[in-house]
N, C-alpha and C positions, 0 to 999 in steps of 0.2 A: 545041222546042230545036234549035238548028243542027247540022247534019252533021259539023262539026270538032269541036264540044262533045261529041257521042256518042263519037267514036272516043278524044279524050282520056280520057273517063271509063272506056273499055274497055280502054286501055292500062293506066291507074292499077289496076283490077282484077286485071288479069293480073300485074302486077308484084308485088301484095299476095300472090297466091295462090302465086308463085313463092317468095317470100321465106319465107312461112310452110312450104311444102313443105322449103326447105332446111333451116330450123332444127328441124324434126321429124327429118330425116335424120341430122344433125349429134348430135342427142340421142341417138337410137337407137345410133348408132356408139360415143359416148362410153360409154354405159352398158355395151355388150357388151365394150369392152375390159378391164372389171373384173370380168366374170363368168366363172367358172369353166365350163369345157366340160363338157357334161351327160355323166354315165355311163349305159352301158346300164342297164336296169331289173333285170336279174339281177345286176349286178356285186357289189352288197352280199352276195348270197347265195350267191356261188361260191366255192369253197374256194380258200383260198391255194395258189398255185403251178401252179393250171390254167390251161391257154392258151385255153379256150373250145372246143377241139376236140370234135365231138359234141354241141353244142348247137345248139338251132334257130336260124336264121338271122334278120335282121330281116324283117318283113313286106314284101311288093312293095308299091311306090308312092312317093309323094312322100319319105317317110321315108328310103327305101332310098338314094336319091341326095343325100342331105343331105352337103354338104362337110365336111371335118375342119376343125376351129379352125385357122385361120393360126398359124403358129410365133412370129409378133412379137406376138401378143397377150399382155398382161400376166397374170401368175399371180393366184390370188386374193389378197387382202390378208394372210391369214394365213400365205402364204408368205414374209413379210418379217419374221415375229417374230424376235426375237433366238434364237440357238442356246441350248440348255441349258447351263447354267454348267460348265465342265470346269477341274479344277485345273491349273495351267500346269506343264509338263513340266519337270523339272529340267536344269541345265547338264550338259555332258557333263565330267565330272571327268577329272583326269589322275593322280589318286591318291584312295585311300579317306580318309573320316575316322577320325582315329586316337584322338581323344578329343572330348570336348565341351566347348566355351567358354563363358564367359558365364552359368554355372548355380552360382556360388556354391561353397559346400562340399557339393557333390553329386556323387554317383558312379552309374554305369549298370552294372547286372549283366546279363550276356548269356549265353544256353545254345544250344548248337549241336546239330544232327543229329536232333533228334527230330522229332515226339513219340513217346516210347516209354511204353507203359503201366506198364512195370516201374519206372520212374524218374522220369517226368514228374509223376505225381501228387503225389510226395513233395515235389518242389519247390515246386508250386504250392499245397500245404499249408502249407509254412514262409513262403513269401512271403505268404500270405493271413493267417497267425497275426500277421504284423509288419505288416501292411497295408503292403507294398511292391509297387512295380510293376518289372518287368523285361521284357528283349526275348528272344524266343525265334525263331532263325533256322532255320526248319523245312525238311527234305527232302523233296520231293513223294512219293517212294516210301514214307515214312513218314507223311506227312500224309493221304494219300489213304486208307490203312487206319486212322487215327485222329481223324478229323474231329470226335469228340466231345471230344477234348482240345484241338483248335484252339478250339472254341466256349467251351470252360472258360476258356481264356487271355483269350480277348476279352472275357467277361463279367467276369473279374476286374480289367480295364483294362490287361493287358499289352500289349506290341507285337509283332505276328507278323510276322516278315521271311522273305525268300526266300534258302534256302541251297541253289539247284539242286534237280534232280531225285535225281541218283545219287551225288552228291559227286565229281564228276570233278575231274581237273586241267585247269582251265579253258585254261590258254595252248594245250594239245594239242590242242584240239577246233576243228573247221571252225565256221565262222561259224552255219551252219544248226543246227548240234548245241547250241551256245550259245544261240542263240534258243530251241530246244527245251525246253532245262535249265531256263531262267529262266522261259520262258512256261507250261508246262505247270505248273510249281509255283504260279506266280501264278494260273493259272485253278482251281486246288485251291482256294487260300486264298479266291480271291472267290466260290466256290460256297459254301463253308462258313460266310464271314463277311459276304458281302454287299458286300465292297470289295477291291480288290486290295492287295497289300502295297505300302508306300512305302520300304522299305529291303531291301537285300540285300547279302550277304556271300559272298564267293567261298570255297570251301572250301581249305584248307591257307593261305588269305591269299595266293592266287597270282590275281593279278589282270592284264588286259592291256587294250590299247586297245578292243578289241572287246567285252569285257565291259562296259566303262564305257559305251559307245556303245549297246549293245543294252539295258543296265540303265537308262539315261535314257530310250529309247525306250518302255520298259514303266513310267516313272513312279517310277522307284526311285532312291534315293540309296545309294551304298556306304559301309558302316561296318565298319571292321576293330576293331583292341582296342589298348589301353595294356599291359595286364597279362594274361600268359598264365599261367593256373594249372597247366597242363601235367597236368591231371587226366587226358587221354587216355591216360597213361602210368601211370596207376594207381600214383602215388607214395605213396600213404598219405593218410590224411585230415588228419594233422597237418602234412604238407608243403604241401597245397592252402591250408589255413587261413594259415598262415605266409606263403605268397605273396600272398594278397589283402592281408593286413594290413600288410605290409611294402611294397605297392605302393600302397596307399590314398593318394589325393590329390585335390583338387578337379578335376572333369573325366573322371577316369579310367573307362575303358570295360575291364570286367574280362570274359575268355573262360573259360567253363566249358562243360560239354557234359552233357545229358541223355539222351543215346543214343549208339549206335556202339561199345558195349562194356559191359563191368561199369561203370556209374555209381553204384553204391552209395557210393563215397567222396565224390563229388561232392554227392550228397543228405545226407551225413552232415556234412559240411564246412561246407555252407550254414548248417545248424542252429547252428553255432559261431560261424562270423565275420559272420553277420547282425547278430545282437545287440550283438557288439561294434564293428560299423562305427557302428550306430545310438548306442551309448553314447558314442562318439568324436564325436558330433555331425555325423555325415555324414546327408545326405539322399539315399536311394535313388529314382533317378527314372527316366524315359525320354525321350527326345527327342521333340519335336513338330514337325510339319509344317504 
């Protein structure tokens, strides 16, 4: 074989080896970009919150000088999984809902300030007897002591709403206090029922811009009322019944109380006006979101 032919053959072999080496290197880099950084062998067994202080360091040698993964590397593909579904936050309202529209010949019964073990069970018993659902706007200081009643409300299909923690006059509170009053009550409800409330009502019907904003941040819609029974004045059972029946109309929201004073009249009045509403063709319902 001639000398120049041998040189050409060697050059071709060198080019082929170089090409194969580059291919292997590129393949290794590509695979490494989709590989999660390796965790230390004891990471899985270390208790949450420990910083590693006091644990034996890595053994000396090549492993000790291993460089940390570069920041540009892609995270594992599972990092790109869609986030868990979350309910969309409601808009910030400028006024509360006063009635429910588009519900036909339906009415909503609401009870504030509880739960109170002296009166709430009687209301729940009457609603259960007539297979009706209502809304209970609970105060956190009452709810935290009567979580069994919260669970009973939920089991019967009633809606449990937020009525602040201590029933303050909201417009006189600092923003941080409003957040504490609503947030703490939502936490109690979520702990008892497994889900936070979707509705809230300001004590005394006294709303302001901050209460609408904070309520929306907590995922709640504001609901007021159409008919006030004035049962908090203890006007007598007949008066409460008359106010409900006179104000009955499609979409009406009725305000009553199951705590905050002597509510025996409210319990007795419900036993009388509820069957009359049903006989008049009204459907007692709760709003859905």
